[in-house]
SEMITI-643560 format. One line per field, with one value per atom (N, C-alpha, C): residue in one letter; x, y negated, z negated; atom name; residue number from 0. Coordinates in nm, 3 decimals, m for minus. Each point is the difference from the previous one (the first is absolute). Layout:
<atoms>
romi	c(A, ...)
c1	c(X, ...)
c2	c(Y, ...)
c3	c(Z, ...)
mido	c(CA, ...)
lolum	c(NUM, ...)
</atoms>
This chain:
<atoms>
romi	c(M, M, M, R, R, R, L, L, L, T, T, T, R, R, R, V, V, V, D, D, D, M, M, M, E, E, E, G, G, G, T, T, T, V, V, V, A, A, A, D, D, D, R, R, R, D, D, D, P, P, P, D, D, D, T, T, T, I, I, I, K, K, K, Q, Q, Q, E, E, E, I, I, I, D, D, D, Q, Q, Q, A, A, A, R, R, R, S, S, S, Q, Q, Q, L, L, L, A, A, A, S, S, S, T, T, T, V, V, V, D, D, D, S, S, S, L, L, L, A, A, A, E, E, E, R, R, R, A, A, A, N, N, N, P, P, P, R, R, R, R, R, R, I, I, I, A, A, A, D, D, D, D, D, D, A, A, A, K, K, K, A, A, A, K, K, K, A, A, A, I, I, I, S, S, S, F, F, F, V, V, V, K, K, K, K, K, K, P, P, P, A, A, A, V, V, V, A, A, A, F, F, F, S, S, S, L, L, L, A, A, A, G, G, G, V, V, V, G, G, G, V, V, V, L, L, L, I, I, I, A, A, A, V, V, V, L, L, L, V, V, V, V, V, V, R, R, R, R, R, R, I, I, I, R, R, R, N, N, N, R, R, R)
c1	c(m3.019, 0.041, 0.151, 0.068, 0.145, 0.026, 0.096, 0.041, 0.128, 0.017, 0.123, 0.071, 0.130, 0.079, 0.107, 0.049, 0.106, 0.130, 0.099, 0.126, 0.095, 0.122, 0.097, 0.028, m0.008, 0.028, m0.122, m0.112, m0.121, m0.083, 0.040, m0.078, m0.108, m0.107, m0.113, 0.012, m0.013, 0.010, m0.134, m0.049, m0.123, 0.032, m0.090, 0.019, m0.131, 0.010, m0.115, m0.028, m0.126, m0.031, 0.050, m0.004, 0.051, 0.151, 0.070, 0.144, 0.030, m0.078, 0.017, m0.024, m0.106, m0.032, 0.113, 0.055, 0.111, 0.122, 0.027, 0.114, m0.022, m0.122, m0.031, 0.013, m0.052, 0.012, 0.146, 0.080, 0.142, 0.070, m0.030, 0.060, m0.042, m0.126, m0.050, 0.074, 0.020, 0.070, 0.145, 0.067, 0.138, 0.008, m0.096, m0.003, m0.021, m0.090, m0.025, 0.126, 0.069, 0.124, 0.106, 0.011, 0.097, m0.033, m0.127, m0.042, 0.029, m0.028, 0.029, 0.149, 0.081, 0.145, 0.049, m0.049, 0.039, m0.045, m0.119, m0.050, 0.087, 0.045, 0.086, 0.136, 0.055, 0.132, m0.004, m0.112, m0.011, m0.052, m0.020, m0.052, 0.102, m0.038, 0.096, 0.058, m0.079, 0.049, 0.110, m0.021, 0.098, 0.128, m0.014, 0.117, 0.081, m0.069, 0.067, 0.070, m0.068, 0.059, 0.124, m0.006, 0.116, 0.117, m0.028, 0.106, 0.062, m0.083, 0.049, 0.090, m0.044, 0.078, 0.135, 0.001, 0.126, 0.093, m0.056, 0.082, 0.060, m0.079, 0.050, 0.109, m0.021, 0.103, 0.128, m0.012, 0.118, 0.077, m0.072, 0.063, 0.064, m0.053, 0.055, 0.130, 0.040, 0.129, 0.110, 0.101, 0.105, 0.069, 0.034, 0.069, m0.087, m0.126, m0.092, m0.021, m0.016, m0.021, 0.119, 0.123, 0.119, 0.011, m0.035, 0.005, m0.099, m0.121, m0.100, 0.042, 0.061, 0.049, 0.108, 0.089, 0.106, m0.056, m0.099, m0.064, m0.069, m0.064, m0.066, 0.100, 0.115, 0.103, 0.054, 0.022, 0.049, m0.098, m0.126, m0.103, m0.002, 0.011, 0.000, 0.119, 0.117, 0.121, m0.018, m0.054, m0.019, m0.101, m0.105, m0.100, 0.062, 0.077, 0.064, 0.100, 0.078, 0.096, m0.071, m0.111, m0.074, m0.059, m0.049, m0.055, 0.110, 0.117, 0.111, 0.054, m0.005, 0.057, m0.095, m0.111, m0.095, 0.046)
c2	c(m0.340, m0.050, 0.017, m0.102, 0.004, m0.010, 0.081, m0.006, m0.080, m0.067, m0.075, 0.054, m0.018, 0.038, m0.104, m0.009, m0.094, 0.079, m0.044, 0.074, m0.055, 0.046, m0.035, m0.150, m0.070, m0.144, m0.082, 0.064, m0.073, m0.042, 0.042, m0.036, 0.105, m0.042, 0.089, 0.058, 0.133, 0.066, 0.065, m0.022, 0.066, 0.144, 0.091, 0.142, 0.056, 0.062, 0.063, 0.134, 0.034, 0.127, 0.121, m0.007, 0.112, 0.017, m0.112, 0.006, 0.060, m0.040, 0.054, 0.150, 0.043, 0.143, 0.077, m0.056, 0.066, 0.012, m0.105, 0.004, 0.105, 0.009, 0.100, 0.141, 0.021, 0.131, 0.038, m0.097, 0.026, 0.033, m0.075, 0.026, 0.137, 0.038, 0.130, 0.112, m0.018, 0.100, 0.015, m0.111, 0.005, 0.067, m0.030, 0.060, 0.151, 0.042, 0.144, 0.070, m0.062, 0.057, 0.011, m0.103, 0.000, 0.108, 0.016, 0.102, 0.139, 0.021, 0.130, 0.031, m0.101, 0.017, 0.034, m0.070, 0.028, 0.138, 0.040, 0.133, 0.108, m0.020, 0.099, 0.007, m0.116, m0.003, 0.057, m0.010, 0.045, 0.143, 0.067, 0.136, 0.093, 0.068, 0.087, 0.110, 0.058, 0.106, m0.055, m0.120, m0.062, m0.032, m0.051, m0.033, 0.127, 0.109, 0.127, 0.053, m0.007, 0.047, m0.081, m0.132, m0.085, 0.034, 0.020, 0.035, 0.135, 0.096, 0.132, m0.011, m0.076, m0.015, m0.066, m0.100, m0.067, 0.096, 0.080, 0.095, 0.105, 0.050, 0.101, m0.057, m0.123, m0.059, m0.028, m0.031, m0.023, 0.131, 0.107, 0.129, 0.058, m0.034, 0.054, m0.067, m0.106, m0.063, 0.099, 0.012, 0.100, m0.012, m0.120, m0.017, 0.047, m0.030, 0.041, 0.151, 0.055, 0.145, 0.077, m0.043, 0.068, m0.015, m0.117, m0.022, 0.092, 0.010, 0.087, 0.147, 0.037, 0.137, 0.028, m0.095, 0.014, 0.013, m0.080, 0.009, 0.135, 0.048, 0.130, 0.112, m0.005, 0.102, m0.007, m0.119, m0.018, 0.058, m0.026, 0.054, 0.153, 0.053, 0.146, 0.062, m0.060, 0.050, m0.005, m0.110, m0.012, 0.103, 0.025, 0.100, 0.139, 0.034, 0.131, 0.016, m0.102, 0.008, 0.020, m0.069, 0.010, 0.141, 0.058, 0.135, 0.101, m0.015, 0.093, m0.010, m0.118, m0.020, 0.043, 0.054, 0.044, 0.123)
c3	c(5.222, m0.129, m0.014, m0.039, m0.022, m0.149, m0.044, m0.140, m0.011, m0.108, m0.020, m0.122, 0.000, m0.117, m0.019, m0.120, m0.031, m0.003, 0.081, 0.001, m0.107, 0.001, m0.104, m0.008, 0.113, 0.000, m0.035, m0.021, m0.035, 0.119, 0.121, 0.117, 0.022, 0.065, 0.024, 0.141, 0.012, 0.130, 0.032, 0.122, 0.044, 0.037, m0.043, 0.031, 0.051, 0.112, 0.063, m0.069, m0.030, m0.065, 0.079, 0.132, 0.080, m0.018, m0.011, m0.022, m0.137, m0.099, m0.135, 0.001, 0.069, 0.007, 0.068, 0.107, 0.070, m0.092, m0.076, m0.092, m0.110, m0.049, m0.103, 0.058, 0.121, 0.063, 0.024, 0.041, 0.024, m0.133, m0.105, m0.130, m0.052, 0.020, m0.043, 0.074, 0.128, 0.079, m0.045, m0.026, m0.048, m0.137, m0.086, m0.133, 0.009, 0.087, 0.017, 0.050, 0.092, 0.052, m0.108, m0.083, m0.109, m0.102, m0.035, m0.096, 0.056, 0.127, 0.063, m0.004, 0.030, m0.002, m0.140, m0.100, m0.138, m0.045, 0.040, m0.036, 0.061, 0.122, 0.066, m0.069, m0.034, m0.065, m0.141, m0.069, m0.138, m0.011, 0.112, 0.000, m0.066, m0.109, m0.071, 0.087, 0.087, 0.090, 0.090, 0.054, 0.088, m0.076, m0.121, m0.082, m0.029, m0.035, m0.028, 0.125, 0.114, 0.125, 0.038, m0.021, 0.029, m0.092, m0.129, m0.095, 0.035, 0.039, 0.038, 0.124, 0.098, 0.123, m0.029, m0.088, m0.035, m0.074, m0.091, m0.075, 0.093, 0.093, 0.094, 0.089, 0.048, 0.087, m0.079, m0.130, m0.083, m0.021, m0.031, m0.028, 0.127, 0.116, 0.125, 0.044, m0.069, 0.032, m0.034, 0.085, m0.024, m0.136, m0.041, m0.128, m0.116, 0.004, m0.106, 0.004, 0.117, 0.014, m0.055, 0.032, m0.051, m0.152, m0.050, m0.145, m0.071, 0.053, m0.060, 0.008, 0.111, 0.014, m0.104, m0.021, m0.100, m0.141, m0.032, m0.130, m0.016, 0.105, m0.004, m0.026, 0.067, m0.021, m0.143, m0.049, m0.137, m0.102, 0.019, m0.091, 0.008, 0.120, 0.016, m0.071, 0.013, m0.067, m0.151, m0.052, m0.144, m0.052, 0.072, m0.040, m0.001, 0.103, 0.007, m0.115, m0.030, m0.112, m0.132, m0.018, m0.125, m0.016, 0.109, m0.003, m0.032, 0.058, m0.023, m0.141, m0.059, m0.135, m0.112, 0.029, m0.103, m0.064)
mido	c(N, CA, C, N, CA, C, N, CA, C, N, CA, C, N, CA, C, N, CA, C, N, CA, C, N, CA, C, N, CA, C, N, CA, C, N, CA, C, N, CA, C, N, CA, C, N, CA, C, N, CA, C, N, CA, C, N, CA, C, N, CA, C, N, CA, C, N, CA, C, N, CA, C, N, CA, C, N, CA, C, N, CA, C, N, CA, C, N, CA, C, N, CA, C, N, CA, C, N, CA, C, N, CA, C, N, CA, C, N, CA, C, N, CA, C, N, CA, C, N, CA, C, N, CA, C, N, CA, C, N, CA, C, N, CA, C, N, CA, C, N, CA, C, N, CA, C, N, CA, C, N, CA, C, N, CA, C, N, CA, C, N, CA, C, N, CA, C, N, CA, C, N, CA, C, N, CA, C, N, CA, C, N, CA, C, N, CA, C, N, CA, C, N, CA, C, N, CA, C, N, CA, C, N, CA, C, N, CA, C, N, CA, C, N, CA, C, N, CA, C, N, CA, C, N, CA, C, N, CA, C, N, CA, C, N, CA, C, N, CA, C, N, CA, C, N, CA, C, N, CA, C, N, CA, C, N, CA, C, N, CA, C, N, CA, C, N, CA, C, N, CA, C, N, CA, C, N, CA, C, N, CA, C, N, CA, C, N, CA, C, N, CA, C, N, CA, C, N, CA, C)
lolum	c(0, 0, 0, 1, 1, 1, 2, 2, 2, 3, 3, 3, 4, 4, 4, 5, 5, 5, 6, 6, 6, 7, 7, 7, 8, 8, 8, 9, 9, 9, 10, 10, 10, 11, 11, 11, 12, 12, 12, 13, 13, 13, 14, 14, 14, 15, 15, 15, 16, 16, 16, 17, 17, 17, 18, 18, 18, 19, 19, 19, 20, 20, 20, 21, 21, 21, 22, 22, 22, 23, 23, 23, 24, 24, 24, 25, 25, 25, 26, 26, 26, 27, 27, 27, 28, 28, 28, 29, 29, 29, 30, 30, 30, 31, 31, 31, 32, 32, 32, 33, 33, 33, 34, 34, 34, 35, 35, 35, 36, 36, 36, 37, 37, 37, 38, 38, 38, 39, 39, 39, 40, 40, 40, 41, 41, 41, 42, 42, 42, 43, 43, 43, 44, 44, 44, 45, 45, 45, 46, 46, 46, 47, 47, 47, 48, 48, 48, 49, 49, 49, 50, 50, 50, 51, 51, 51, 52, 52, 52, 53, 53, 53, 54, 54, 54, 55, 55, 55, 56, 56, 56, 57, 57, 57, 58, 58, 58, 59, 59, 59, 60, 60, 60, 61, 61, 61, 62, 62, 62, 63, 63, 63, 64, 64, 64, 65, 65, 65, 66, 66, 66, 67, 67, 67, 68, 68, 68, 69, 69, 69, 70, 70, 70, 71, 71, 71, 72, 72, 72, 73, 73, 73, 74, 74, 74, 75, 75, 75, 76, 76, 76, 77, 77, 77, 78, 78, 78, 79, 79, 79, 80, 80, 80, 81, 81, 81, 82, 82, 82, 83, 83, 83, 84, 84, 84, 85, 85, 85)
</atoms>
C-alpha cells in the first residue's frame, strides 16, 4: 500500500510506509538527542559550576588579584583606624 500526500506545489507524492516509518524514527532520534542536550545545558549544578569556574579564572588574573589585595589592605587599614579612634 502506498500513501500519497500533497506537497506545497499541490502535486501528489507517493510515500512508502516503510520510508515514512524510517523518517519518523529518525525524527524521534533527533528529538531525543536535542532534549538530552537541552537538559544537560539547563542543569543547575552545571550552570553553577560553570559560573564558579569563570569567577575563579577572572580573580586569578594578575590585575584583578592585585586590585583585590589593594582593596583588602585598604579595608584593613580603615578597620584598624576605626578601632584606634574609639
